[in-house]
C-alpha positions in Angstrom: -75.3 -0.3 9.8 -77.2 1.0 7.9 -77.3 1.8 3.9 -78.0 5.5 5.1 -74.5 5.7 7.3 -72.8 3.6 4.1 -73.4 6.3 2.1 -72.5 8.9 5.3 -69.2 6.9 5.1 -68.7 6.9 1.3 -69.5 10.2 1.3 -66.6 10.7 3.9 -64.4 8.9 1.9 -65.1 10.5 -1.0 -63.5 14.6 0.6 -61.0 12.6 1.9 -60.5 11.3 -1.7 -59.9 14.8 -2.6 -57.0 15.4 -0.4 -54.8 12.3 -0.6 -53.1 10.6 -3.3 -53.5 6.7 -2.2 -55.8 5.3 -4.9 -59.4 4.8 -3.8 -58.7 0.9 -3.2 -56.2 1.7 -1.0 -58.2 4.1 1.0 -60.9 1.5 1.1 -58.9 -0.9 2.1 -57.3 0.7 4.9 -60.6 2.9 6.5 -63.0 -0.6 6.0 -60.7 -1.9 8.2 -61.6 -3.6 11.9 -58.9 -1.9 13.0 -60.1 1.4 11.8 -63.7 1.3 12.7 -62.7 0.3 15.9 -60.2 3.6 16.3 -62.9 5.8 14.7 -65.8 5.0 16.9 -64.7 6.9 19.9 -64.6 9.8 17.8 -67.7 9.3 15.6 -70.4 7.4 16.3 -71.4 7.0 13.2 -68.1 4.1 13.2 -69.8 2.4 15.3 -70.8 -0.9 14.1 -68.7 -1.7 11.4 -70.0 -2.9 7.6 -71.0 -5.6 6.7 -70.2 -7.7 3.2 -72.8 -6.2 1.7 -72.1 -2.2 3.1 -68.5 -2.7 2.4 -68.7 -3.2 -1.2 -71.5 -0.5 -2.0 -68.9 2.2 0.0 -65.6 0.6 -2.3 -68.1 0.1 -5.4 -69.3 3.8 -4.5 -65.9 5.4 -3.8 -64.2 4.0 -6.4 -66.9 5.2 -8.3 -67.0 8.7 -8.0 -63.1 8.5 -8.0 -63.4 7.0 -11.7 -66.3 9.8 -12.4 -64.7 13.1 -11.2 -64.3 14.7 -13.7 -67.7 14.3 -15.4 -69.1 14.8 -11.8 -67.0 17.8 -11.2 -68.1 19.7 -14.7 -72.0 18.4 -13.5 -71.6 20.4 -10.4 -70.3 23.7 -12.5 -72.7 23.5 -14.9 -76.0 23.4 -12.3 -74.0 25.5 -9.8 -75.3 29.0 -11.8 -73.3 31.5 -9.9 -71.2 29.7 -7.7 -67.0 29.5 -9.0 -66.7 26.0 -8.6 -63.4 26.5 -6.8 -65.8 28.1 -3.7 -67.5 24.9 -3.5 -66.8 23.3 0.0 -65.1 20.5 -0.6 -67.5 18.9 2.0 -70.9 19.8 -0.7 -68.4 19.0 -3.3 -68.2 15.3 -2.4 -71.6 15.1 -0.6 -72.5 16.0 -4.6 -70.2 13.7 -6.0 -71.5 10.8 -4.4 -75.8 12.1 -4.9 -74.4 11.7 -9.1 -73.3 8.7 -9.2 -76.0 7.0 -7.2 -77.9 8.6 -9.6 -75.7 8.1 -13.3 -74.6 4.9 -11.9 -76.7 3.1 -9.6 -80.1 2.3 -11.2 -81.2 0.0 -8.1 -80.9 3.6 -6.5 -84.0 6.0 -6.9 -83.3 9.9 -7.7 -84.8 10.5 -4.9 -83.4 8.5 -2.7 -79.8 9.4 -3.6 -80.9 13.2 -3.7 -82.7 12.4 0.7 -80.6 11.5 1.6 -77.3 14.3 0.1 -79.9 16.6 1.8 -80.1 15.2 5.3 -76.3 14.5 5.4 -75.2 18.7 3.7 -77.4 19.7 6.9 -75.0 17.8 9.4 -72.0 19.5 7.6 -72.7 22.1 5.9 -74.6 25.5 6.6 -78.1 26.0 5.7 -77.7 27.6 3.1 -75.0 25.3 1.5 -77.5 22.5 2.0 -80.3 24.2 -0.2 -77.6 25.3 -2.5 -77.2 21.4 -2.7 -80.4 20.6 -3.2 -80.6 23.1 -6.1 -78.0 21.4 -7.5 -79.2 18.0 -6.9 -82.9 18.6 -8.5 -82.0 20.4 -11.7 -79.5 17.7 -12.4 -81.4 15.0 -12.2 -84.2 16.6 -14.3 -81.7 17.8 -16.7 -79.7 15.2 -17.2 -82.2 12.0 -16.1 -85.5 14.2 -17.3 -87.5 13.4 -14.1 -88.2 15.0 -11.5 -85.6 14.3 -8.4 
């Protein structure tokens, strides 16, 4: 499994956190199991290969980090979502941006440009072109405003 696939699975789980009462640990334990991947593989090719130890660690870390820092990340989304009320932002788009922002702020091993580019590529699979542009704009403004570097 590639890091790109692991990142997309992390987005799926970050999205699921939006409407579950399970902890990130409970959710990742269940969703990263071999049995879960075998069940989901029939529905989505993303789940064709279970993550190895490194990918599992990455997914668990990102999902836990997004959950832990959700208020902070949502604050950044609201701050940079000019002209949009936070409640109007689709849950999938929010999950994509939370994962990318978490990587920018807390994962020094991932370049900002990679976090943003991957977020945009994932968004293209799930969102409208308008929402993809919106995500790209917010993430670019966020990196320039908070990190002080180009995306």
